[in-house]
DRENDO-309574 format. One record per residue: residue in one letter; z, x, y of N, C-alpha, C in turn. Coordinates in steps of 0.02 Angstrom, whole numbers, plus 50000, padded with zeros to 5 digits. Each point is the difference from the previous one (the first is absolute). Example, Ala and Ser with C-alpha at 12.3 -4.5 7.8 and 13.67 -1.06 7.14 Angstrom:
% DRENDO-309574
A503905066049716500004995550059500005004550060S499644998250053500035004250059500374996150055
***
This chain:
% DRENDO-309574
M500005004249940500004995850060500005004450062T499494999250043499945004150060500524998050052N500074993650012500474997550051500424994449970P500634999250022500394994349977499654993550019I500054995149955499674993550013500444996050047K499694997650053500364996350052499644993550014F500364994449994499724993550015500034998850075G499434997850028499954998950072500074992750018T499614997750049500054993150024499884995049944D499535001449956499874995649943499765004249941G500465003149966499835003749941499875007450012W499795003549947499845007150004499255000749998R499735004050045499275001350002499885007450007A499475002349968499845007150002499275001049981I499755006050012499305001649986499925000949925I499484996749973499875000249929499865007249978A500325001949945499935006549968500385005650036E500254998550060500425005050034500734998549983D500254994550026500674997649982499974993749958F499484995950011499944993949960499675001849933T500425001849952499785002449935500324995649946F499745000749939500284996149945500745001849987P500195006350000500725001549992500444996750053N499775000050062500404997050053500024992449995V499444996949980500004992849991500464998149941R499995004049947500454998749944500735000750022A500135004850043500685000850026500214993950040C499554997450041500154993950039500144994149953A499594999549948500094994549952500685000649966R500195006149983500675001049970500544998250050G499895001750064500494998250051500094992550005V499454996249996500044992750002500354997449938A499845002849942500324997849938500765001050003D500205005850024500725001450007500334995250049Y499654998550055500274995350049500084993049969L499484997749965500044993349970500594999549952K500125005349961500574999849954500654999750039E500065004050052500625000050039500124993350034A499464996950024500064993750037500044993949955G499975000949935500044994449954499374995849998L499435003150017499374996350004499525001749943A500195004849958499535002549950499784994549951E500454995549982499834994949951499484995150026R499904999850065499514995350028499295002950000G499935006349984499355003049996499715001950068L499405002849998499705002850060499254998849999I499724998150057499274999650007499755006750026I499445002449975499675005950026499284998250017G499815001250063499324998650022499725005850039Y499384999450022499675005650033499424997550042D499765004550045499454998350045499355003449976T499515000650045499345002649981499925007450014R500545003650015499935007150015499855004149937F499835006350012499835004549946500555000449948A499834998449937500465000749943500624995650005S500004994950042500604995850006500194996849934E499504997849961500154996949936500325005049951D499805006350006500285005249956500725001750021F500135000250065500685001150023500454994249980A499734993950003500394994049981500165000349925A499525002049959500125000649929500535005349985A499975005650037500515005249992500704997450017A500054996150053500644997150019500244995149946A499544996149973500184995149948500275003549938E499715005749981500235003649941500735002350009V500175002250060500685002450013500494994250000V499834994650034500464994350004500104997149930A499474999449961500054997449932500435004549956A499945006650009500405004849961500744999250015N500174996950057500694998750017500234993049978G499584996949958500194993649970499934994050047I499635000850054499914994650048499304997049991K499974993449994499374996549990499565000650062V499365001549990499535000850055499454994849994L499884996550055499414995650007499505003950042L499465002249969499525004650032499374996350021C499835000650063499384996750024499395003349968P499524996049978499425002849965499445002150047K500094998850065499485001550049500345001350067A499635002850047500275000950067500214993250028T500614999850026500304993650021500335000850068P499884995350046500315000450066500775000249996T500285003950044500735000650003500344993250007P499774995350044500354993650006499994995949935I499485000849960499974996449936500525002949952I500085006650000500515003149959500694998050024S500105000050066500654998150028500184992949980Y499514995350005500154993249979500114999649925G499645004149962500095000149928500715001749979V500345004350039500705001649986500424993650002L499894995850050500384993850005499804995149945A499354999349989499754995149951500255001649930H500065006449984500215001949932500725002549998R500354999550056500715001750004500155007049974C499595004650021500065007049978500525003750042G500185005949977500485004150036499705003850058G499334999650008499665003350054499295001749980A499695004450040499315002149985499895007050026I499595003649963499715006450023499284998650018I499795002350058499304999250020499735006950018I499475002049966499665006350017499504998450055T500175001850060499584998650058500225004350060A499525002150039500165003250064499804995450057S499904993649985499894994950052499425001950046H500155001750062499485001450050499885007450012N500335004449962499935007250012499305002449982P499805006050025499345002649984499885000849925A499375000849981499815000049930500325005549959A500185005550032500315005649963500694998449975Y500304994650025500694998349982500034994849944N500545000249963500224994349960500744999250011G500294994749972500704998750014500344996149946F500654999450007500444996849951500474995550038K499924993449992500454995250032500454996849947Y500614998650020500444995949958500164993650037K499894994449966500204993550027500624997649963T500454996850037500634997749971499914993849957D500544997749971499964993849960499864993950042L500015000750067499794994650045499275000750020G499665005149974499305001150015499895003550067S500525002150032499945002950068500085007549998S499845003250057500085007250006500735002049991A500115005549966500695002149986500355002550062P500634998250009500395002650057500165007449990D500235003250053500135007249998500515001949947E500514995949991500515001849951499725000049929T499514995749987499684999949934499545006049991T499585001450050499555005649993500375006749998A500585000250033500415006249998500225001449928K500204994749964500205000949931499415001949956I499434996850011499405001649961499795007250014E500035002150063499855007050017500455004849962Q500644998549999500495004349967499835000749926Y499884994349967499845000249929499335003349987T499524998850046499335002949993500025007650003N500335002650050500015007250010500425003449946R500494996549975500385002749943499565000549938A499614994849988499545000149942499485005450007A499735000850061499495005050012500285007049990A500615001150022500315006649992500135001749927N500214994949961500135001149929499365000949960N499464996950025499345000849969500004997849927K500434995349983500024997149933500014992550006I499404997149998499934992850010499674997049938D500374995649967499744996949939499414995450016R499515000049955499424995650007499864996649933L499814993750003499764996449941499264998850010P499565003249962499284999350010499804992750008L499554998650045499834993150018499794995949939A499605002949957499784996349940500594997849958E500495004449991500594998349961500434994850037A500055000850065500394995250040499704993149997L499334999649998499664993649994500124997149930D499975004249949500104997749931500704997049991C500505003250029500684997449992500214995250055R499514998350041500084994850052500525001950054L500135006550007500395002150058499575000050063V499355000349991499524999050054499534994449981E499904995350046499524994749991499574999550063Y499364998749991499574998950057500114992950027I499984999450066500084993450031499564999550061D499614994750003499584998550058500384995050043L500175002150061500434995950043499614995250045D499345000149996499604996050046500174992549996A500064997349940500084992849992500644997550034V500575003549988500624997650031499975000850076Y499665005150023499935001050072499574994550031F499444998449968499574994750027500374993350002D500404998749949500404993850001500475000050060Q500315005650015500445000550057499634999050066I499415002950006499594999150060499864992650011H499824996549947499844992850008500624995950015N500605002549982500614996650020500155000950074L499775005650028500165001650069499494997350050I499384999449979499474997950046499454996249963D499764994850031499444996249974499365003450023V499665003449955499405003750020499384995650001E500054993849976499414995749998499694998750069P500414998650052499704999150067499635006250024I500245005949982499665006250019499345000549963K500004998349937499385000349960499494994950024R500234994450027499554994750024499765001250072A500315004750035499905000650072499315002750020G499655003149954499345002750016500035006450041L500555003749995500055006350034499565005349967K499835005150038499685005849971500485005950011I500255002649945500545004950001499755006649971V500105005550035499875006649972500665003249982V500065002349939500615003249975499865007349985D500405004450030499965007149985500625001949960S499915001249936500565001849956500145007550000M499615003850037500115007250010500045003849934Y499634997849950499975003149933500684999949965G500454995850023500695000149975500134994749947A500644999149986500224995649946499874992650016G499874998450063499874993050019499294997749986C499585004449974499304998249987499954993549961G499624995250027499844993949965500484994350006Y500615001250023500514994749997499864994550050L499875001550063499874994750049499374996349983K499505003549976499384996749981500124995149943K500405001949951500144995649944500404993950023L500495001050044500424994550023499614995050042L499475002250034499654995750048499314997849976S499825001549938499344998249976499984992649979G499404997349997499914993249975499954994650052G499935001850064499944995050052499455001850049K500024996950059499495001450051500115006750035T500615002349999500155006450031499685005649960K499705004750035499665005649968500405006450012V500135003649946500385006350004499545005849982I499935004750046499595006049989500485005949996E500015003549944500465005649992499635006650006I500295004650039499735006750005500535004949975D499795005949979500455005149974500454996949946G499684996049956500374996049952500035002849930K499865006449992500055003249935500455006250005R500275001949944500445005850000499625006350019N500275003850047499765006650016500585004150027P500285004449959500615003750021499905004650060L499385001250020499875004250059500054996050065F500004993349995500004995750059499475002350051P499375000349979499485002850044499924995950064G499935003550056499934996850064500664998750035F500565001249966500664998950029500395006550002A500335001350056500475005650000500574998549952R500164993749993500514997549955499904992549993P500214997049945499904992849990500534995950037E500025000850065500484996450043499604995250044P500164993549999499604995150036500134999850075I499805005450034500045000450073499305000950028A499924999150064499344999950031499585006249984A500315005950002499635006249989499695000449931N500294996549952499765000249931499574994049980L499894995550046499654993749982499344999250036K499655005550012499364999750035499484996349959Q500025000849934499524996449957500144992550001L500634998250005500174992950004499754997150066T500085003750055499744997850064499254998749996L499635004749972499274999249993499834994149956A500374999149945499854994549955500144993250031V500544999550038500154993750035499444998250048K499765005050037499464998750047499344998449964R499865003849948499364999149964499964993149967H500554997849972500014993549965500184994250045K500155001550065500234994850046500594996249969A500475003949977500574997249963500514996750045S500404995649971500544996750036500595004750010V500105004749954500575004550002499885005649950G500325005750013500025005549952500725001149977L500105000949935500665001149972500015006749964A500565003350000500065006449964500675000449965T500015003649944500635001949967499995007549990D500595003049998500055007349993499965002149927G500165006349987499905002849933500364996349945D500594997350012500354996249948500104992750020A499674997950054499954992950020500664997050023D500475004150022500614997050029499944999650076R499475002850029499874999450071499344996550012M499914997550060499384996450017499775001850070G499364998650012499715000950066499524994450015I499914998450064499584994450022499495002450051M499374998249989499475001150048499774993250025D499954999150066499814993450025499254998849991E499774994250021499314997949989499505004350038N500245003950047499565004650038500035007149974G500375001149945500085006749974500525004150036V500454996750036500535003450037500644999649959F500325005749990500615000449960500594996850036L500364995749965500644997550026500545004849977T500415002350046500525004849981500514996649954Q500365004349963500504997449954500544996150036L500145001950062500514996450039499754993150020Q499374999650019499714993550016500004995449939V499815002849943499974996049939500704997649980F500495004350006500684998049982500234994250044A499885000550065500194994650045499624993649983L499365000549982499614994149981500264996949935L500205004149953500284997249938500674996650013C500405002950045500624996650020499854993250032L499504999950044499814993750033499754995049949Y499625002349952499754995649947500574996649962L500495004049979500554997149962500434995450042L500125001950063500444996150043499674993850028E499395000650024499674994450033499554995949954V499575003349963499524996449958500344997049938R500425003949967500344997549941500674996750017G500245001050061500614996750021500635002549966E499995006049975500595002849966500465003350050R500615001049980500495003450042500385005149959G500145005650031500365005349967499945006350040A500415004849985500025006250037499365004149991I499865004150050499465004949997500345006949994V499745004249955500275006849992499435004850016K500125004650046499505004850021500285007049998T499565004949996500215006950007499945002150073I500265005950017500005002150070499295001450026T499535001049954499315001450020499584993650006T500314994349990499644993750000500094996450067T499574995350013499924997150066500614996650030S500085000750064500524996350037499794992850013M499394998249982499804992950006500444995549957T500285002849947500434996049957500614997350037Y500255003950049500584997650038499834993950041R499405000050029499794994050038499904994149954L499705001249941499924994549952500684997549977G500475004549991500684997949981500314995550052E499885001650064500264995750054499664993149999L499345000049992499624993750003500194995349942F500105002949941500124995749941500735000249978K500425003250040500725000149988500185002749930V499735005949985500165003449938500245007150016M500405002749955500275006750009499475005349984V500045005750034499575005749987500455006049985F499895003149943500395005949980499545006150001E500265005650025499615006150005500315005449957E499585003449959500245005049953499595006550007D500245005349968499635006249999499364999349959V499555004850008499354999849966500105000249924G499594996349965500034999749927500204993149977F499614997349953500174993249977500644999949960K500225005849977500655000449966500564998050048N499895000650066500494997850049499914992750019V499404997549992499844993050017500234995349944A499875001949938500124995549943500734997549996P500505004450006500694997549994500174994750053V499745000950060500134995150053499644993549986M499395000549975499634993949980500404996049949L500275003449951500384996649947500664997250027R500355004050041500644997950028499934993950045E499474999950041499924994850049499534994349977N499745000749939499484995349977499464999550053A499775005950022499545000450057499324997149983L499674997650051499344997049993499475005249986I500055005750034499495005249995500315006750018G499755005249968500195006850018499375004150008G499995004450049499395003850011500125006850029E499515004449988500025006750029499325001750028E500005004950043499405002050038499435002349957S500145001949939499485002549955499524994649976G500164993750014499584994549975500274997049936G500645001449985500324997249941500474994350020Y499894994149970500394994050018500234996649936G500644997950001500294996349944500214993150023F500054995349952500104993050018500534996649956R500364995350031500514996149965499694996149943G500374999249946499764996249943499585004049952H499895006350017499575004249958500425005749972V499905006050024500395005849980500125004050064A500595003050004500185003650061499645006750001E499354999650005499575005950000499344998250033R499635005050021499364998950034499474997449951D499574995750026499464997349958499384999050043G499535004749995499404999750041499534994549979I500024997949937499574994649977500234993450029L500644998449992500284993850027499944999950076A500135005650034499975000150073499294998350023N499495002649967499314998350018499864992649989L500254997249946499904992849988500354995850053Y500605002050020500354996450053499615000450066F499705005750014499605000550062499404995449997L499674999649942499444995449993500224992850009D500584998349973500264993250007500154998550073L500245005050037500114999150072499344998350035M499475003649983499354998550029499774993049984V500064998049937499764993449978500424994450031K500655000849999500444994750025499924998950076T499865005450036499944999450074499274999150022G499545001649956499294999750018499805005450050K500395005450003499865005350048499755006349966T499595003750036499785006649976500575004950012P499975006049970500535004950012500095001750073S499455000950037500075001750071500314994250040Q499834993949981500304994250033500744999549983L500185001749939500715000149981500405005050042L499705005750012500345005150040500094997550072D499504996950028500064997150067500564994850001Y500024995949948500524994749996500695003149996L500075005349961500645003549995500215002850068Y499535003250035500175003150064500184994850054R499734994149994500204994750047500734998149990K500265001249940500694998449986500485005750016V499795006149985500485005750004499805005250052G499414999350030499765005150046499625005549963P499585003750035499605005249968500425006049978H499875002249939500335005949972499485004349965Y499955006350019499515004449970500345006149969Y499775001949942500335005149960499525005749984E500255006150001499615005849981500455004749960R499675003949955500375005049961499565005949988V500305006050000499635006049983500435004049950D499665002749949500345004149949499775007250008V500475004750001499855007050009500315004049944T499585003549961500265004449948500305006350032F500565002249974500345005850029500265004549944P500085006550014500315004549950500744998149991E500214999449938500694997949986500515004550034A499825006350010500475004750033500134998250072D499574995650030500084998150071500444993950009R500234997049946500354993550005500605000450048Q500425004849991500605000450042499835001450073A499485004050011499805001550069499764993750035I499634995749964499764993750028500604995650018I500474999549954500604996050014500365002550062S500075006550005500365002850057499644998750065R499335000650000499624998950062500094992850025V499974995249954500064993050021500724998650021R500485002449962500714998650016500215003250066D499785006150011500235003750060499634998050063N499444996649993499604998150059499894992450004A500484996349973499944992749999499904997450071P499464996250014499864997850068500424994050021Q500104999550065500344994250029499494994850023V499395002250010499464995650024499375001949961I499614995049980499355001149968499484995850036G499515003350029499474996450035500254995950059G500525002350033500284996550057500474994449983V500144998949936500464994649978500625003249970K500584997550018500645002849979500124999049925V500255005249968500234999549931500704997050001V500084994349968500654996650002500415001249937R499675002449947500385001449938499635005149958L500385004449970499735004949952500324998749933D499594998449950500234998649933499805005949956T500505003449969499865005849958500154998749926G500014993749980500144998449930499475002549952D499384999850021499445002549959499495003050048G500085006350017499585003150050500284998950070F499564999850050500204999050069499604994150028R500344994550014499654994250027500264998750071F499535000250047500154998950071499804992950018I500494995950018499884993150018500034999550076L499464997250029499934999950073500234993450029A500085000050067500274994150034499554993949993D499345001049988499554994449993499884998149927N500445002349954499974998849928499455003849964S499645004350035499555004649966500425005149962W499695003349951500375005149963499545005549975L500315005949992499675006049974500455002849945L499705001549942500395002649944499685006349974I500415005049987499785006349970500425001049937R499675000249941500385000849937499575003549948F500345002749950499665003449945499854995049944S499425000949967499864996249940500525001649947G500164995149959500485001149946499685002449936T499335000749999499675001849937499535006050005E499865002550061499535005650008500155003550066P499765006350009500155003750062499574997650059V500174994150024499634996850055500494997550052L499865001550063500384997150055499624994050026R500354994450006499694993850024500264998450070V499544998150044500194997950067499724993050010Y500434995350020499834993050006500154997650071S499624994950022500184996650063499774992849998E500364995850036499804993050009500154998250073T499504997350034500084998250070499474994850019G499934998850065499584994550023499265001250004S499765006149989499295001350001499835005849954T499405000149974499795005449956500005006750036A499755000150061499975006350038500705002950010R500484995850017500685002650010500315002249934A499854996449946500275002049935499745007049982R499375001450015499725006649985500305005450044R500144998350062500325004950044500705001649975M500344995049974500675001249973499975004449938L499484999249959499925004449943499905007250022D499585001050051499885006750026500655003150024F500404996050035500655002450024500445002149941G500014995849948500415001549942499785006449965R499365001149993499755006149968500195006250041K499944999550065500185005750042500755001449996L500404994649997500725000849994500185003649935A499654998249946500145003149935499675006849991G499535001550045499655006449996499495000349944V499694994249985499494999849948499344997250028
***
């Protein structure tokens, strides 16, 4: 083992063949097995699934062999499966949790190892700390028992399970897709060569609505994308396809389909913050539901205005759905969301679901009879204009402390002529201004990237704030 295995914002991720190796994946699997035994969850078994990245199915099989050798029953997905489907499968089959081989939105050179709890949600820090401890102990000992997959299948310690059917049943419990299928929309779906390939098309087929899928086959290189992350910079092909087909909307899912992205009818990307606010509006106004909203610090302040309008509580947490999920469960929250484009919903599983989120957005369009751009105008009439920008900068890991020191020691009192009224250092440095604009500088939890975010009343000002943040950090 080159480096100790460390779980970040959502699991452990590393470059394939450098640190993400079969011995290290087996060590992680042993760490999960030891944790399940300690937590009294081993008898409930474990789901193991994977995405479309290079050798993901082989890494999943390796993990299954280790877990089975520890006497824990494994339900192994027979094909690349979206993370939200695996997460719901944990609930549907009452398992002790799930291992998912996925690096989500990271570049193609990466793969990753996620653990989902018995609630189907991202594991909290105290859980991953124990798994890390057991994992690194197993790696150091370099003696990890394995039961060959063929033998494990013969003795039924491993069984293949296709989770699509139970997930589709759940989708139909949450939303009536028939009006969407009858609406006659023209939808372009970009699955970004990821695990979400084919799912939206299958759910929406058989009516007047036409679904055109691009990048809908497995390709571990994710050609044309810096990474399979559904943000504007990575969705140029979706923009062109929406324009070429004169589509009603463009939809995207990321590498493991727990995140989503929206392109309006003109091929203009709606930011993740705009989409989150629109989904909140959909649940509160169109569906008439009530319940708390849970957001991360990088997510839109529009939620506070919606909370005032509809008289619901808004809770703010640190970045990572592992911080959102417990609050959703505690408060029986209506929706939880983060800036990455991951949104979770009440009545489902306390985890992100890019497939369901896209369906809810389509239902919002159909129920209101509005195009995506018209929906954004409608939202802004209620909460005022909010524009968001983000820039990611790769940096040498050795510079981390120097960056922190520069920002901490030179914290501004004024940004762009507006007074800073609060500095929040819970996760990075977030400067909240007197006009409710904000600037955030923080490190990625999964790779050596510094992220700078801003939200304010105009795109031009948001970009100026980003420039200010980069200069402050010296990147």
